[in-house]
C-alpha positions as CSV (number, residue, x, y, z in Angstrom):
1,X,11.9,-11.6,53.6
2,X,14.8,-10.6,51.0
3,X,18.0,-9.0,52.3
4,X,18.5,-5.2,51.8
5,X,21.0,-5.9,48.9
6,X,18.2,-7.6,46.8
7,X,16.2,-4.1,46.8
8,X,16.8,-1.1,44.8
9,X,18.0,1.7,47.1
10,X,14.9,3.9,47.4
11,X,17.0,7.3,47.6
12,X,18.7,6.3,44.2
13,X,15.2,5.3,42.7
14,X,13.5,8.7,44.0
15,X,16.3,10.9,42.5
16,X,16.3,8.9,39.3
17,X,12.5,9.1,38.9
18,X,12.4,12.9,39.9
19,X,15.2,13.7,37.4
20,X,13.7,11.6,34.6
21,X,10.3,13.1,35.0
22,X,11.6,16.7,35.2
23,X,13.7,16.1,32.1
24,X,10.8,14.9,30.1
25,X,8.7,17.8,31.4
26,X,11.4,20.1,30.2
27,X,11.6,18.6,26.8
28,X,7.8,18.6,26.4
29,X,7.6,22.2,27.4
30,X,10.4,23.3,24.9
31,X,8.7,21.2,22.1
32,X,5.3,23.0,23.0
33,X,7.2,26.2,23.0
34,X,8.3,25.5,19.4
35,X,4.8,24.4,18.5
36,X,3.4,27.7,19.9
37,X,6.1,29.6,17.7
38,X,4.8,27.7,14.7
39,X,1.3,28.4,15.3
40,X,2.0,32.1,16.1
41,X,3.9,32.1,12.7
42,X,1.0,30.5,10.8
43,X,-1.6,32.8,12.3
44,X,0.8,35.8,11.1
45,X,1.0,34.1,7.7
46,X,-2.6,34.0,7.3
47,X,-2.9,37.7,7.1
48,X,0.1,38.0,5.1
49,X,-1.1,35.6,2.6
50,X,-4.3,37.7,2.1
51,X,-2.0,40.8,1.3
52,X,0.1,38.5,-1.1
53,X,-2.9,37.7,-2.9
54,X,-4.1,41.2,-3.0
55,X,-0.6,42.4,-4.3
56,X,-0.5,39.7,-7.1
57,X,-3.9,40.8,-8.2
58,X,-2.9,44.5,-8.3
59,X,0.1,43.6,-10.4
60,X,-1.8,41.6,-12.9
61,X,-4.5,44.3,-13.3
62,X,-1.7,47.0,-13.8
63,X,-0.1,45.2,-16.4
64,X,-3.5,44.4,-18.2
65,X,-4.3,48.0,-18.3
66,X,-1.5,48.9,-20.7
67,X,-1.7,48.3,-24.4
68,X,0.8,48.5,-27.2
69,X,1.3,48.6,-30.9
70,X,4.6,48.6,-32.9
71,X,5.3,52.3,-32.2
72,X,3.9,53.1,-28.8
73,X,1.9,52.2,-25.7
74,X,-1.0,53.6,-24.2
75,X,-1.1,53.6,-20.3
76,X,-3.9,56.0,-19.9
77,X,-6.5,53.2,-18.6
78,X,-3.9,52.5,-15.8
79,X,-2.9,56.3,-15.0
80,X,-6.5,57.6,-15.0
81,X,-7.7,55.3,-12.3
82,X,-5.6,57.0,-9.5
83,X,-7.8,56.0,-6.7
84,X,-7.0,52.4,-7.3
85,X,-3.9,50.9,-5.6
86,X,-1.2,50.3,-8.0
87,X,2.1,48.2,-7.8
88,X,5.2,49.8,-6.2
89,X,7.0,49.5,-9.6
90,X,5.5,49.2,-13.2
91,X,8.2,48.8,-15.8
92,X,8.5,48.7,-19.4
93,X,11.0,45.9,-19.9
94,X,11.9,46.6,-23.5
95,X,12.9,50.3,-22.8
96,X,13.6,49.8,-19.1
97,X,11.2,52.8,-18.6
98,X,9.7,53.3,-15.2
99,X,6.2,53.9,-15.9
100,X,5.2,54.1,-12.1
101,X,6.8,53.9,-8.8
102,X,5.6,54.5,-5.3
103,X,6.9,57.8,-3.8
104,X,9.0,57.9,-0.4
105,X,7.2,58.4,2.7
106,X,8.8,60.8,5.1
107,X,12.2,60.2,3.7
108,X,12.3,56.3,4.6
109,X,12.2,54.4,1.4
110,X,11.0,50.9,1.5
111,X,11.8,50.2,-2.2
112,X,13.3,47.2,-3.7
113,X,17.0,47.6,-3.7
114,X,17.4,45.9,-7.3
115,X,15.1,48.7,-8.6
116,X,16.8,51.6,-6.6
117,X,19.3,52.6,-9.3
118,X,18.5,54.9,-12.4
119,X,20.4,55.9,-15.6
120,X,22.2,59.0,-14.6
121,X,23.0,59.9,-18.2
122,X,19.4,60.4,-18.9
123,X,19.0,62.8,-16.1
124,X,22.1,64.8,-17.0
125,X,20.7,65.4,-20.6
126,X,18.3,68.1,-19.0
127,X,20.7,70.6,-17.5
128,X,18.3,73.1,-19.3
129,X,14.6,72.5,-19.2
130,X,13.5,70.1,-22.2
131,X,10.7,68.2,-23.6
132,X,10.5,64.4,-23.4
133,X,7.9,62.0,-24.8
134,X,7.6,58.7,-22.8
135,X,7.2,55.3,-24.3
136,X,3.7,55.5,-22.9
137,X,2.6,58.7,-24.8
138,X,3.0,61.4,-22.2
139,X,4.9,64.7,-23.0
140,X,6.9,66.0,-20.0
141,X,9.0,69.2,-19.4
142,X,12.3,67.9,-17.6
143,X,15.0,69.8,-15.7
144,X,18.0,68.5,-13.6
145,X,20.3,70.1,-11.4
146,X,23.3,68.8,-9.5
147,X,23.5,69.3,-5.6
148,X,25.9,68.4,-2.9
149,X,24.9,66.6,0.5
150,X,27.6,66.3,3.1
151,X,30.4,66.1,0.6
152,X,28.5,63.8,-1.7
153,X,27.3,64.7,-5.1
154,X,23.6,64.3,-5.9
155,X,21.4,64.6,-9.1
156,X,18.2,66.1,-8.8
157,X,15.4,65.9,-11.7
158,X,12.1,67.5,-11.8
159,X,9.4,67.3,-14.3
160,X,6.1,68.9,-15.4
161,X,3.7,66.9,-17.5
162,X,2.7,69.0,-20.5
163,X,0.4,66.4,-21.9
164,X,-0.9,63.4,-19.9
165,X,-4.2,61.5,-19.7
166,X,-4.4,62.3,-16.0
167,X,-4.3,66.1,-16.9
168,X,-7.5,67.8,-18.0
169,X,-5.6,70.6,-20.0
170,X,-2.5,70.5,-21.8
171,X,0.3,73.2,-21.5
172,X,0.3,75.7,-24.3
173,X,3.6,76.7,-25.8
174,X,3.4,80.2,-24.4
175,X,3.4,78.8,-20.8
176,X,6.6,76.8,-21.3
177,X,9.0,79.7,-20.3
178,X,7.2,80.2,-17.0
179,X,7.0,76.3,-16.4
180,X,10.8,76.4,-17.0
181,X,11.5,79.1,-14.5
182,X,9.4,77.3,-11.8
183,X,11.4,74.0,-12.5
184,X,14.5,75.8,-12.1
185,X,13.3,77.6,-8.8
186,X,12.1,74.5,-7.2
187,X,15.2,72.7,-8.3
188,X,17.3,75.2,-6.3
189,X,14.7,74.7,-3.4
190,X,15.1,71.0,-3.4
191,X,18.9,71.5,-3.3
192,X,18.6,73.6,-0.5
193,X,16.9,70.8,1.5
194,X,19.0,68.0,0.3
195,X,20.7,67.7,3.7
196,X,17.4,66.9,5.3
197,X,15.6,64.4,3.3
198,X,12.8,64.2,5.7
199,X,11.8,67.6,4.6
200,X,11.9,67.0,1.0
201,X,8.6,65.4,0.5
202,X,6.8,68.1,2.5
203,X,7.8,70.8,0.1
204,X,5.0,72.6,-1.8
205,X,6.1,72.2,-5.4
206,X,4.2,73.0,-8.7
207,X,6.4,70.2,-10.3
208,X,4.4,66.9,-11.1
209,X,7.3,64.7,-10.0
210,X,10.9,64.7,-9.0
211,X,13.6,62.4,-7.4
212,X,17.2,62.5,-6.1
213,X,20.1,60.1,-6.9
214,X,23.5,59.6,-6.0
215,X,25.5,61.2,-8.9
216,X,28.1,58.5,-9.2
217,X,26.0,55.3,-8.8
218,X,22.5,56.3,-9.8
219,X,21.3,55.0,-6.6
220,X,18.0,56.7,-5.6
221,X,18.1,58.8,-2.6
222,X,14.5,60.1,-2.5
223,X,11.5,59.0,-4.6
224,X,9.0,61.9,-5.0
225,X,5.9,61.7,-7.3
226,X,6.8,59.7,-10.5
227,X,8.8,61.4,-12.9
228,X,10.2,60.1,-16.3
229,X,13.3,57.8,-15.4
230,X,15.1,54.7,-16.7
231,X,16.9,51.8,-15.3
232,X,20.4,51.3,-16.0
233,X,20.9,48.8,-18.9
234,X,23.5,46.8,-17.0
235,X,21.4,46.1,-14.0
236,X,19.1,42.9,-14.0
237,X,15.6,43.0,-13.7
238,X,13.5,41.2,-10.8
239,X,12.6,37.6,-11.5
240,X,8.9,36.7,-11.9
241,X,7.3,35.0,-8.8
242,X,7.2,35.7,-5.0
243,X,10.2,35.6,-2.8
244,X,11.6,37.1,0.6
245,X,13.4,40.4,0.9
246,X,15.2,41.8,3.7
247,X,15.7,45.7,3.6
248,X,17.0,47.8,6.8
249,X,16.0,45.1,9.2
250,X,12.5,44.4,7.9
251,X,11.2,41.4,6.0
252,X,9.2,41.7,3.0
253,X,7.9,39.4,0.3
254,X,8.6,40.6,-3.2
255,X,5.7,39.7,-5.9
256,X,6.7,40.4,-9.4
257,X,4.5,39.7,-12.6
258,X,5.4,39.9,-16.2
259,X,2.8,40.1,-18.8
260,X,4.1,40.9,-22.5
261,X,6.8,43.9,-22.4
262,X,5.6,45.1,-18.8
263,X,6.5,43.9,-15.5
264,X,4.8,45.0,-12.2
265,X,6.7,44.5,-8.8
266,X,5.3,45.1,-5.4
267,X,6.5,44.5,-1.9
268,X,4.4,43.0,1.1
269,X,5.9,43.8,4.4
270,X,6.1,40.9,7.0
271,X,7.4,42.8,9.8
272,X,10.6,44.0,11.4
273,X,13.2,41.1,12.2
274,X,13.5,42.5,15.7
275,X,9.7,42.3,16.2
276,X,9.4,39.0,14.6
277,X,12.3,37.5,16.7
278,X,10.8,39.2,19.9
279,X,7.3,38.0,19.2
280,X,8.7,34.6,18.6
281,X,10.8,34.6,21.8
282,X,7.7,35.7,23.9
283,X,5.6,33.1,22.5
284,X,8.2,30.5,23.0
285,X,8.9,31.5,26.6
286,X,5.2,32.0,27.7
287,X,4.0,28.7,26.0
288,X,7.0,26.8,27.6
289,X,6.4,28.2,31.0
290,X,2.5,27.6,30.9
291,X,3.1,23.9,29.6
292,X,5.7,23.4,32.4
293,X,3.5,24.6,35.0
294,X,0.5,22.5,33.9
295,X,2.6,19.4,33.2
296,X,4.0,19.6,36.8
297,X,0.5,19.9,38.0
298,X,-1.4,17.4,35.9
299,X,1.0,15.2,33.8
300,X,3.8,13.9,36.3
301,X,2.3,10.7,36.5
302,X,1.9,10.4,32.7
303,X,5.4,11.3,32.1
304,X,6.7,8.9,34.8
305,X,4.7,6.0,33.1
306,X,5.6,6.9,29.5
307,X,9.3,6.8,30.3
308,X,9.2,3.3,31.7
309,X,11.3,0.8,29.8
310,X,10.1,-2.6,30.7
311,X,10.2,-6.3,29.3
312,X,7.8,-7.2,26.7
313,X,5.4,-10.1,27.3
314,X,7.5,-12.6,25.2
315,X,10.7,-11.4,27.1
316,X,8.8,-11.8,30.6
317,X,7.6,-15.3,29.7
318,X,11.0,-16.5,28.8
319,X,12.4,-15.0,32.1
320,X,9.5,-15.4,34.3
321,X,8.5,-13.2,37.5
322,X,11.0,-11.1,38.9
323,X,11.9,-7.7,40.2
324,X,10.0,-5.9,37.4
325,X,7.5,-8.5,36.2
326,X,4.5,-9.9,37.9
327,X,1.8,-12.5,36.4
328,X,-1.9,-12.4,37.5
329,X,-4.3,-14.9,36.3
330,X,-7.2,-12.3,36.4
331,X,-9.6,-10.4,38.3
332,X,-13.1,-11.2,39.3
333,X,-15.8,-10.6,36.6
334,X,-18.0,-8.3,39.0
335,X,-16.8,-4.7,38.6
336,X,-17.5,-4.0,42.2
337,X,-16.2,-7.2,43.8
338,X,-13.0,-6.8,45.8
339,X,-11.6,-10.2,46.5
340,X,-8.1,-12.0,46.9
341,X,-7.1,-11.5,43.4
342,X,-7.7,-7.6,43.5
343,X,-5.8,-7.5,46.9
344,X,-2.8,-9.2,45.3
345,X,-3.0,-7.1,42.3
346,X,-3.0,-3.9,44.3
347,X,0.1,-5.1,46.4
348,X,1.9,-5.4,43.4
349,X,1.0,-1.9,42.1
350,X,1.9,-0.6,45.6
351,X,5.2,-2.6,45.7
352,X,6.3,-1.4,42.2
353,X,5.5,2.3,43.1
354,X,7.6,2.1,46.2
355,X,10.6,0.2,44.6
356,X,11.0,0.2,41.0
357,X,9.2,0.2,37.6
358,X,7.3,-2.7,36.9
359,X,4.7,-4.3,34.7
360,X,1.7,-6.9,35.6
361,X,0.6,-8.9,33.0
362,X,-3.1,-10.0,33.6
363,X,-4.1,-13.3,31.9
364,X,-0.9,-15.2,32.6
365,X,-0.8,-17.7,35.4
366,X,2.2,-17.8,38.0
367,X,4.0,-20.6,35.8
368,X,4.0,-18.1,32.9
369,X,1.2,-20.0,30.9
370,X,-1.0,-17.6,28.9
371,X,-4.5,-18.0,29.9
372,X,-6.0,-14.9,28.2
373,X,-9.0,-12.8,29.0
374,X,-12.3,-13.1,27.2
375,X,-12.9,-9.4,27.0
376,X,-14.8,-7.5,24.4
377,X,-14.7,-3.7,24.1
378,X,-17.2,-3.1,27.2
379,X,-15.4,-5.6,29.3
380,X,-12.1,-3.9,28.7
381,X,-13.4,-0.7,29.8
382,X,-15.0,-2.1,32.7
383,X,-11.7,-3.8,33.6
384,X,-9.7,-0.6,33.2
385,X,-12.2,1.4,35.2
386,X,-12.1,-1.4,38.0
387,X,-8.3,-1.3,38.4
388,X,-8.1,2.6,38.4
389,X,-11.0,3.0,40.9
390,X,-9.5,0.4,43.4
391,X,-6.3,1.9,43.0
392,X,-7.3,5.4,43.6
393,X,-9.5,4.4,46.6
394,X,-6.9,1.9,48.2
395,X,-3.4,3.1,47.4
396,X,-2.4,6.3,48.7
397,X,-1.2,8.6,47.1
398,X,-2.3,7.6,43.6
399,X,0.7,6.0,41.9
400,X,1.8,6.4,38.2
401,X,-0.1,3.7,36.2
402,X,-1.3,2.9,32.7
403,X,-3.3,0.1,31.5
404,X,-3.3,-1.4,27.9
405,X,-4.3,-4.4,26.1
406,X,-2.6,-6.7,23.5
407,X,-3.1,-10.0,21.7
408,X,-0.6,-12.7,21.8
409,X,-0.9,-16.2,20.6
410,X,-4.5,-15.5,19.8
411,X,-5.1,-14.5,23.5
412,X,-5.9,-11.2,25.1
413,X,-3.7,-9.8,27.7
414,X,-4.0,-6.9,30.1
415,X,-0.9,-5.0,30.7
416,X,-0.7,-2.7,33.7
417,X,2.6,-0.4,33.8
418,X,3.5,1.0,37.4
419,X,6.3,3.4,37.4
420,X,8.5,4.1,40.6
421,X,6.6,7.1,42.1
422,X,8.1,10.4,43.1
423,X,6.5,10.3,46.6
424,X,8.3,8.9,49.8
425,X,5.8,6.1,50.1
426,X,2.8,4.5,48.7
427,X,0.5,2.7,51.2
428,X,-2.0,0.1,50.4
429,X,-4.8,0.2,53.1
430,X,-2.0,1.9,55.4
431,X,0.6,-0.9,54.7
432,X,3.8,-0.1,52.9
433,X,5.0,-3.0,50.4
434,X,8.2,-3.4,48.7
435,X,9.3,-5.5,45.7
436,X,11.8,-8.1,46.4
437,X,12.6,-10.4,43.6
438,X,9.2,-11.7,42.4
439,X,7.4,-11.3,45.7
440,X,5.6,-8.4,47.3
441,X,6.7,-7.9,50.8
442,X,5.7,-5.7,53.7
443,X,8.1,-3.2,54.7
444,X,9.7,-3.5,58.1
445,X,9.9,-0.5,60.4
446,X,13.7,0.1,59.7
447,X,12.9,0.1,56.0
448,X,10.0,2.5,56.3
449,X,12.5,4.6,58.5
450,X,15.2,4.5,55.7
451,X,12.6,5.4,53.0
452,X,11.8,8.7,54.9
453,X,15.5,9.3,55.8
454,X,16.5,8.8,52.1
455,X,13.8,10.9,50.6
456,X,14.5,13.9,53.2
457,X,17.7,14.6,51.3
C-alpha cells in the first residue's frame, strides 16, 4: 500500500471541491440572473415595439392629411378627425408653426425638451386682442398678458378661433368686442392661478387655447389646448427617426417623421428609470436565488464534473496510468452482466471520488495500447446506461460522473470522468477505496478515521 505522502490530503481536497462547486454555482446563478433581466427586458420591449409602430403610423397619417399649394396649406382633414389620436407635435418646418401640440395633463408636461421653447416676440405682439391667420388657413383672435410667478416673469397667450374647420360657425364681426373682453378676463384669471400650475388645466375657459411660457427664455410652463405659436428660429428641429429620450427620471422613445414641409413627433413612454431599475434588480435577485437553490439541489455533481481539468487521451497515453488516469480494456457486452471488469471499473470510480479528480479511458489496455470499442449508437447508449446503473446501485452516495465518447486513431474510446466528491466518503459495496498512484486500494481503518476527522471541520 502506498504511503500517506503519496495521497492527496482528503481535507484539502474536500475544501477545494466544495469551494470550486460553490463558485461555479454562484457564477451560474449570476449569469442566469442577467439572462432573466434580459428576457424581462425583451418581454417589456415587445409591448413598447407595438406602441412604437402605432406612434409611427400616427405620425405618417397626420402628415399625409395636410395638403399645401404655393401660398397656403389645408389641415382641415387632420383637425376635423378629432377623435383619432394624433402626434404630440405637428410642425410646419417651413414657417416653424406648431399646427398641433399635446396639452399638459394636471400640470405635469411630458413634452420633448427640444420643442418646449416658443417665440416670445410673437406672443408679445398681442398685448391687445388681434387677429392672426395661421399658415394652415385658420383665423384666430389672440391676446397675451404678462404675469409673475414667485418672482419670475411669465407670458400668457390665449386664443379664440374665429374661423376653423372644426368650428361649425364663424365668429361675426359684431361678436369680436365680446370675445376680446372674455380673452382679457380669462387672461387675468390665468394670471391669478399662475402660482399653482396644477389648477390651470381645470379652469373653465371660453378660450379655445392657451399656453404659458417663461418670459426671458420662451420655455413652456403649461401647454393648454393648442393655440397658434411658433418655434424660435435659432432652435434646431428634431432629427427624423426613433431614439431614446430621458425626461424627469422617465425614459421615452421619440419617433419623428417628416413628409414634405411638415414633421410629426410623438413620445412613447418606456417607464420610470427607478421603476425599470427596481424591476431589473428584482428579476435579477429572484432569478439568481431560484437558480442557486435549484443548482445546489440538483446540479452539484454536474458542476463538480464540468470543472474537472484532466489529461487528454493523447497525454494519458504518453504518461501512462497514474494518480488521475486509469485504463480499462472494456466491459462485458451483456448490459446486465456484472463481472470482474465491472468490479474493477467501479473500484476506480469510487477511488477517484474519494481521492481526486480522475478519468477512466475504456478501450485502452493496461500497457496503454488502444484497442477501441466496436460501438454503434445503440451500444453507446447501453454502455452509458450500464455504467450509470452500476454506479448508482453499488457506489454510495452517487458520485459526480460524466461519460462521453471519442474517436482517436480510427478507434472509438469511452471516457468516464469522475470528480472528487463533496461527501466525506464514497463506498463500493460498503468498502472505501482510495487512489494511490495507478492503483485503487482499500482504505485502512486509520485512513477512514482521518477522512471523517478532516471532513468534520
